[in-house]
C-alpha positions in Angstrom: -18.1 -0.1 -38.1 -17.2 3.4 -39.6 -16.4 4.3 -35.7 -13.5 1.8 -35.4 -11.0 4.9 -36.7 -7.2 4.3 -35.6 -6.9 1.0 -36.8 -10.2 0.4 -39.7 -11.8 2.1 -42.4 -14.3 1.9 -44.6 -12.4 -0.5 -47.0 -13.4 -3.3 -44.2 -17.2 -3.1 -45.0 -16.8 -2.7 -48.6 -14.6 -6.0 -48.7 -17.3 -7.5 -46.8 -20.1 -6.7 -49.0 -17.9 -7.4 -52.1 -17.7 -10.8 -51.3 -21.2 -11.2 -49.5 -19.8 -12.4 -46.5 -22.8 -13.0 -44.1 -21.7 -15.6 -41.5 -20.3 -14.0 -38.4 -17.8 -16.3 -37.9 -16.5 -15.2 -41.1 -17.2 -11.6 -40.8 -15.2 -11.8 -37.4 -12.0 -13.7 -38.8 -12.2 -11.5 -41.9 -12.3 -8.5 -39.2 -9.1 -9.9 -37.8 -7.2 -10.5 -40.8 -7.8 -6.9 -42.3 -7.2 -5.1 -38.6 -3.7 -6.1 -38.6 -1.4 -6.6 -35.2 -2.3 -3.8 -33.8 -6.1 -4.4 -33.8 -5.2 -7.8 -32.5 -3.6 -6.5 -29.6 -6.5 -4.5 -28.6 -8.8 -6.7 -29.3 -7.3 -9.6 -27.3 -7.0 -7.4 -24.2 -10.9 -5.8 -24.3 -12.6 -8.5 -21.6 -15.5 -10.0 -23.5 -14.7 -9.2 -27.0 -13.9 -12.5 -28.2 -16.7 -15.1 -27.4 -17.5 -18.6 -28.7 -20.4 -19.8 -30.8 -22.9 -20.4 -29.1 -26.3 -22.0 -30.9 -28.3 -22.2 -28.1 -28.2 -18.6 -26.8 -28.1 -17.5 -30.9 -24.8 -15.2 -30.0 -23.8 -13.1 -32.7 -19.9 -13.0 -32.3 -19.4 -10.3 -34.9 -21.8 -7.8 -33.3 -20.6 -8.4 -30.1 -17.0 -7.5 -31.6 -18.0 -4.8 -32.8 -19.8 -3.1 -30.1 -17.1 -3.7 -27.9 -14.6 -1.9 -30.1 -16.8 1.0 -30.7 -16.8 1.2 -27.0 -13.3 1.1 -26.4 -12.7 3.8 -29.1 -15.6 6.0 -29.4 -15.0 9.2 -27.2 -16.7 9.3 -23.8 -19.0 12.9 -24.4 -20.8 14.8 -21.4 -23.6 16.8 -23.3 -23.9 19.6 -21.0 -20.4 20.2 -21.7 -20.9 20.2 -25.5 -23.0 22.6 -24.9 -21.4 25.1 -23.0 -18.8 24.8 -26.1 -21.1 24.9 -28.7 -22.7 29.1 -26.6 -18.7 30.0 -26.7 -18.4 29.3 -30.8 -17.6 32.8 -32.0 -16.5 33.3 -35.1 -12.9 33.7 -36.0 -10.9 36.4 -37.8 -11.1 36.1 -41.0 -13.6 33.5 -41.7 -16.7 33.2 -44.1 -20.2 32.5 -42.6 -20.2 29.2 -44.3 -16.8 27.7 -42.7 -18.5 29.1 -39.3 -22.1 27.5 -40.1 -20.1 23.9 -40.6 -18.5 23.9 -37.1 -22.1 25.3 -35.6 -23.0 22.3 -36.9 -20.8 19.5 -36.6 -20.7 20.9 -32.4 -24.4 20.9 -32.4 -24.1 17.5 -33.5 -22.5 16.1 -30.5 -25.5 18.2 -27.6 -28.4 16.5 -27.4 -30.7 19.0 -27.1 -33.9 17.0 -27.0 -36.5 16.6 -29.1 -39.7 17.9 -27.8 -40.8 21.0 -26.1 -40.4 20.2 -22.7 -37.2 18.0 -23.3 -35.5 21.3 -24.9 -36.9 23.5 -21.7 -35.4 21.1 -19.0 -32.1 21.0 -20.9 -31.6 25.1 -21.2 -32.7 25.5 -17.6 -29.9 22.7 -17.0 -27.1 23.9 -18.7 -27.9 27.4 -17.1 -27.5 25.9 -13.2 -24.7 24.0 -14.2 -23.1 27.5 -16.1 -24.1 30.4 -13.6 -25.3 28.9 -9.9 -22.9 26.2 -9.5 -19.5 26.8 -8.1 -16.6 24.9 -9.5 -16.3 22.3 -6.3 -20.2 21.4 -7.8 -19.5 21.4 -11.2 -17.0 18.6 -11.5 -19.8 16.5 -9.5 -22.1 17.6 -11.7 -19.8 17.0 -15.0 -19.0 13.5 -13.8 -22.3 11.7 -15.0 -25.5 12.7 -17.2 -28.0 13.8 -14.8 -32.0 14.9 -15.6 -32.9 18.6 -13.8 -34.5 16.8 -11.3 -31.3 15.8 -10.4 -29.4 18.9 -10.5 -31.4 21.0 -8.7 -31.6 18.5 -5.7 -27.9 18.2 -6.0 -27.7 21.8 -6.0 -30.2 22.3 -3.1 -28.1 20.0 -0.9 -25.0 21.9 -1.7 -26.5 25.1 -0.7 -27.7 23.8 2.7 -24.7 22.0 3.5 -22.8 25.3 3.1 -25.2 27.4 5.1 -24.9 24.6 8.2 -21.2 24.4 8.1 -20.8 28.3 8.2 -23.0 28.0 11.4 -20.7 25.3 13.0 -17.7 27.6 12.7 -16.5 29.5 16.0 -18.4 32.7 15.9 -14.6 34.5 16.6 -12.9 32.9 13.7 -16.4 33.3 11.3 -15.9 36.9 12.1 -12.7 36.9 10.4 -13.1 34.3 8.3 -16.5 36.2 6.7 -15.5 39.8 7.3 -15.6 41.9 3.8 -12.7 44.7 4.0 -12.4 47.8 1.8 -9.4 48.6 0.2 -10.4 51.7 1.5 -9.5 51.3 5.5 -6.7 52.3 7.4 -4.1 50.2 7.5 -4.6 48.3 10.9 -8.2 49.0 11.2 -9.0 45.3 11.5 -8.3 43.6 15.1 -5.7 41.7 15.2 -4.3 43.0 11.9 -0.6 43.4 11.5 0.5 46.8 10.1 3.6 45.4 7.9 2.0 42.8 6.2 -1.8 42.9 6.5 -2.3 39.3 8.0 -3.9 38.7 11.1 -3.1 36.4 13.8 0.6 38.5 14.8 1.5 41.9 15.8 3.8 44.3 13.5 6.6 43.5 16.3 6.4 39.8 15.5 9.9 38.2 14.3 8.0 36.2 12.3 6.1 38.5 10.2 7.1 37.8 6.4 7.1 41.2 5.8 10.1 42.3 8.2 12.8 41.2 5.6 10.8 42.7 2.4 10.8 45.3 0.5 8.4 47.6 0.0 7.2 48.0 -4.4 5.8 51.0 -4.1 8.1 53.2 -1.8 11.3 50.7 -1.8 11.7 50.5 2.0 12.3 47.6 4.4 9.8 46.3 6.6 6.5 46.2 5.1 4.5 45.1 2.0 3.0 47.7 -0.7 -0.6 47.2 0.4 0.3 48.5 3.9 2.6 51.1 2.8 2.2 54.9 4.5 4.2 56.4 2.7 3.0 59.2 0.7 4.7 61.3 -2.5 8.0 59.1 -1.8 9.5 57.8 -4.8 12.3 55.1 -5.5 15.8 56.9 -6.2 17.8 55.1 -8.8 20.4 53.2 -7.8 23.7 54.8 -8.7 27.3 52.4 -9.0 30.3 53.4 -9.5 32.6 53.1 -12.6 36.4 54.4 -12.0 35.7 57.8 -10.9 32.3 58.8 -12.6 29.2 57.3 -11.8 26.4 56.3 -14.0 22.8 55.9 -13.5 22.2 51.6 -13.7 19.4 50.7 -15.9 15.8 50.5 -14.5 13.3 48.4 -16.8 10.2 49.5 -16.8 7.6 48.3 -13.7 4.0 46.8 -14.8 1.7 47.6 -11.6 -2.1 47.3 -10.7 -3.2 50.9 -9.8 -5.9 50.3 -6.8 -8.3 53.3 -5.9 -7.6 55.8 -3.0 -9.8 57.8 -1.0 -8.7 60.9 -3.6 -10.3 59.0 -6.4 -13.5 58.5 -4.5 -15.2 61.4 -6.5 -13.5 60.6 -9.9 -16.0 57.6 -11.6 -13.3 56.6 -13.8 -11.7 54.2 -11.6 -14.2 51.6 -11.8 -11.7 49.0 -11.0 -8.4 48.2 -11.1 -6.2 49.1 -14.6 -3.0 48.3 -15.8 -0.1 51.3 -16.1 3.4 51.0 -16.9 5.5 52.9 -15.3 8.8 54.2 -17.4 12.1 56.5 -17.1 12.2 59.3 -19.8 15.3 58.9 -20.4 14.9 54.9 -21.5 14.1 53.7 -25.0 11.0 51.4 -24.3 8.7 54.2 -26.1 8.0 53.7 -30.0 6.6 56.3 -31.9 3.7 54.5 -33.7 1.9 55.6 -37.0 -1.4 54.2 -36.4 -3.9 55.3 -39.3 -2.1 58.2 -40.0 -1.8 59.5 -36.5 1.5 59.1 -34.1 0.5 57.4 -30.7 3.4 56.7 -28.4 3.6 52.8 -27.3 5.7 50.0 -25.9 6.6 46.9 -27.1 5.1 44.4 -24.9 6.3 40.6 -26.1 4.4 38.8 -23.3 1.2 39.4 -25.4 0.1 39.2 -28.6 -2.7 41.7 -28.9 -2.5 45.6 -29.3 -3.8 47.5 -26.5 -4.7 51.7 -26.3 -5.6 53.8 -23.8 -8.4 56.2 -24.2 -6.7 59.3 -24.3 -4.9 57.5 -27.6 -8.5 56.1 -28.5 -9.6 59.8 -28.1 -6.5 61.5 -30.3 -7.4 59.0 -33.0 -11.0 60.1 -33.2 -10.0 63.8 -33.1 -7.0 63.6 -35.8 -9.8 61.6 -38.2 -7.5 58.7 -38.0 -8.2 56.0 -40.3 -10.0 53.2 -38.5 -12.3 50.8 -40.2 -14.7 48.0 -38.5 -15.2 49.7 -35.3 -17.2 47.3 -32.9 -18.0 47.2 -29.4 -17.7 43.6 -28.6 -14.6 41.6 -28.0 -13.9 38.1 -28.3 -10.7 38.0 -26.2 -10.9 39.1 -22.5 -7.7 41.2 -20.6 -6.8 41.2 -17.1 -4.3 43.3 -15.0 -1.3 41.8 -14.2 -2.0 40.3 -10.2 -5.2 41.4 -10.3 -8.9 39.2 -10.2 -11.0 41.9 -12.4 -11.2 41.6 -15.9 -10.1 44.8 -17.8 -13.5 46.5 -19.7 -12.8 46.5 -24.0 -14.4 50.0 -25.2 -13.6 49.8 -28.7 -12.3 46.9 -31.2 -11.2 48.4 -34.3 -8.7 48.1 -37.7 -5.7 50.3 -38.8 -3.2 50.3 -40.6 0.3 50.9 -38.4 3.8 51.7 -39.4 7.1 52.5 -38.0 9.1 55.6 -39.5 7.3 54.5 -42.4 10.1 51.8 -42.8 7.1 49.0 -42.8 3.6 48.8 -42.4 0.8 46.3 -41.0 -2.9 45.9 -40.6 -3.0 45.1 -36.8 -6.6 44.5 -34.7 -6.5 47.2 -31.8 -8.7 47.0 -28.4 -9.2 50.2 -26.4 -9.1 49.4 -22.4 -11.5 51.6 -20.4 -9.5 54.1 -18.1 -5.9 52.4 -19.8 -3.1 54.8 -19.1 -0.6 53.3 -21.8 -0.8 51.8 -25.1 0.8 48.5 -25.8 2.3 47.1 -29.3 1.8 43.8 -29.2 4.2 40.8 -30.0 3.1 39.7 -33.2 2.5 43.2 -34.7 5.9 44.1 -33.4 7.9 41.4 -35.2 6.0 42.3 -38.7 6.8 45.3 -38.1 10.5 44.6 -37.7 11.0 46.2 -34.5 11.1 43.1 -32.3 13.2 40.0 -32.8 13.2 36.4 -30.6 14.3 33.2 -30.8 18.3 32.1 -30.6 19.5 33.4 -33.7 19.3 37.1 -31.7 22.7 38.5 -30.4 24.3 35.0 -30.7 27.8 34.0 -32.1 28.6 30.8 -33.4 31.8 29.2 -33.1 33.4 26.4 -35.0 34.9 23.7 -33.0 37.7 22.3 -35.5 37.0 18.8 -36.4 38.3 16.4 -34.5 41.4 14.2 -34.9 43.3 11.1 -33.8 46.1 12.6 -31.6 49.8 11.5 -32.6 49.1 10.1 -36.5 50.4 11.5 -39.3 49.7 9.5 -42.4 52.1 9.8 -45.0 50.8 8.9 -48.5 53.4 6.5 -50.6 54.2 8.4 -54.3 56.0 7.1 -57.6 58.3 9.1 -57.7 58.6 8.1 -62.1 54.7 9.8 -62.3 54.9 13.3 -63.5 53.2 15.8 -61.9 50.1 17.4 -63.3 48.5 20.7 -63.4 44.9 20.1 -64.5 43.0 23.6 -65.4 39.6 24.6 -63.5 36.7 23.3 -64.5 33.9 26.2 -64.9 31.0 26.0 -62.3 27.7 27.9 -62.8 28.0 31.2 -61.4 24.5 30.2 -59.5 26.8 27.7 -57.5 29.9 29.9 -56.8 27.9 31.4 -53.5 27.5 27.4 -52.5 31.2 26.3 -53.1 32.3 29.3 -51.4 30.2 28.3 -48.3 31.7 24.5 -48.7 35.0 26.2 -48.6 34.7 28.2 -45.7 33.2 25.4 -43.3 36.1 22.9 -44.6 38.2 25.7 -44.0 36.8 26.8 -40.1 37.2 22.6 -39.2 40.7 22.6 -40.1 40.0 20.4 -43.0 41.7 22.7 -45.9 44.0 25.3 -45.9 45.0 27.8 -49.1 47.9 27.5 -51.2 50.1 30.2 -52.1 52.4 30.0 -54.5 53.2 27.4 -57.6 52.1 23.7 -57.2 53.2 20.7 -59.0 50.0 18.8 -58.5 46.6 20.3 -59.1 43.1 18.6 -59.7 39.9 20.2 -60.4 36.7 19.9 -58.4 33.3 18.6 -59.2 29.9 19.8 -57.3 27.5 17.0 -56.7 24.4 17.2 -55.6 22.8 14.8 -52.9 18.7 13.2 -52.8 18.1 16.3 -50.3 19.5 19.2 -52.3 22.5 19.2 -50.6 26.0 19.7 -52.2 29.0 18.0 -51.7 31.9 19.5 -53.1 34.6 16.2 -54.4 38.2 16.5 -55.8 38.7 14.1 -59.2 41.6 12.4 -57.9 41.5 10.5 -61.3 44.8 11.8 -62.6 47.1 12.1 -59.3 45.6 8.7 -58.1 48.0 7.6 -60.8 51.1 8.3 -59.0 49.7 7.1 -55.8 51.0 4.0 -54.5 48.3 1.3 -52.8 49.4 0.0 -49.3 47.3 -3.3 -50.6 45.7 -4.1 -47.3 43.3 -7.0 -46.5 40.0 -5.3 -46.5 37.5 -7.7 -44.2 34.7 -9.3 -45.7 30.6 -9.9 -44.7 30.8 -13.3 -44.6 34.5 -13.3 -42.4 33.7 -10.9 -39.7 30.2 -12.3 -39.3 31.7 -16.0 -39.0 33.7 -14.2 -36.1 31.0 -12.6 -34.5 28.5 -15.6 -34.0 29.4 -15.8 -30.3 29.0 -12.2 -29.3 25.8 -10.5 -27.2 27.0 -6.7 -27.1 27.2 -4.8 -30.1 27.7 -1.1 -31.3 27.2 1.3 -33.5 30.0 3.9 -34.6 29.1 7.0 -37.0 31.9 7.3 -39.5 30.6 9.9 -41.3 34.2 12.1 -42.4 36.4 9.3 -40.7 39.3 10.1 -43.2 39.5 13.7 -41.8 40.3 12.4 -38.5 43.5 10.6 -39.7 46.3 14.3 -40.3 48.6 14.4 -43.5 52.0 15.0 -43.0 53.0 18.2 -44.9 55.1 16.7 -47.5 52.1 14.7 -48.5 49.9 17.3 -48.6 50.7 18.7 -52.2 49.1 16.2 -54.2 45.7 16.9 -53.0 45.9 20.2 -54.2 43.0 21.6 -55.8 42.1 24.7 -57.8 38.6 26.8 -57.5 37.4 30.2 -58.6 38.5 31.3 -55.0 42.1 30.3 -55.8 44.0 26.9 -54.7 43.7 25.0 -51.5 44.6 21.5 -50.0 44.1 19.2 -47.4 45.5 18.9 -43.8 43.8 15.6 -43.3 43.3 12.2 -45.1 40.8 12.9 -47.8 37.9 10.8 -50.0 39.2 10.2 -53.1 42.7 9.1 -52.3 42.8 5.2 -54.1 45.2 3.9 -50.7 42.7 6.0 -48.1 40.6 2.9 -47.4 43.6 0.6 -46.7 45.1 3.7 -44.7 42.6 3.9 -42.5 
């Protein structure tokens, strides 16, 4: 019963044991009672979960219900996939051995490794075949259901035979085109029927439908061909010029990331084992940042698209020569990296930790990965944010514009005042110094929303302020209008009661909800009625331009 986790808990078992309920029908009824409406919805929609009592067949209705619920809630597991996850478990950064061992044991409990030696060998062979030999399409078929080693071997043999037979059925001319593996070192147009502009087969370079005719080369910048078919050597893209008045200034050109491929001149150089990432920059740009890694200065480029710090081989050699501070140097890397638009993985030579700083303003401990044949060092996003040289989010260079609080047009409220009441000027009530900043923020917010205005010069009516804190910790600024309300004449408008309008709504079909937060502020006060709302703060005198909370006649006016 403990497997029914989404709706039940151990309290059901304890309740049944405590009350000594042994009858299956009573156990089923107790389960339905404790499960509640959510469990009822599941049980009544599972076929065969609720069965009738049959004395002749001796069916345990409670056991049937539990089995159906366990089948419904238990996750569907594939032991081959679980063992794949088990083999790929690696220690996390900063994880202690005991936690790592707990994760291993938890995953091993799902793997079904087998009990005898022959079973373990069969399982190992089966997993190795699926992991290493089977293609992606065959993996999907083999993982659809649990199969033994004999079935998997037979499926792989059939798949291989079908693949060979299907290749033989392809016409010879098409087969040569499909199966031919060409080298990157071949000259452009060396394949028969290959377009010298785009490299595709099936049309000539003068064909008007060639996709490269209207494309710009990423290597030389000229129109009419792709970079892989570019024949231009030594020609660099010129910086675009733009006119601003009578002077010409160079337009900002961002850095370009590309994959460097092998050329004929590189055949003798063993350093080009595979594609390598290179970042091209202009000397006039400010992308390069000088970082102190272990006390040695390294030129790096901030890469906001990656969380990891990558070092070139040259930077690694310089750190070793300068005896920079590094520790935990290792050759095995948990993470793998690819160059942009490349299929091959970059080889990680070393992984180490070192202190990194920028101009000695801030320092952090970071992990660095040395990339084989790397040409440029990259500073990852997380480290750049910690060093305060990169800031992300909507708050960067954003300008907040506060709109005035909405008001009802063509309506101005005039307060009725008793002329026989003498105006009162009350002194300011001191507030704690720690609250002055919060009070000032509330005043600035009300000023920006055109709710209050500053008062310059003497005033007949002055009321103090009161700072009231809400449950969430937010402060509300109130004005003590008790003395001022003595001069305010009530409108005596009959406010509706709950019983009165509920009687009128007995035949209503449609209802709406209105947000009346700060609703009084939607009504503007006349100039002559604003003086009585004047209040004093540590920043001076202010008065309300809108109908305010605290005036005795405000509910009736509204």
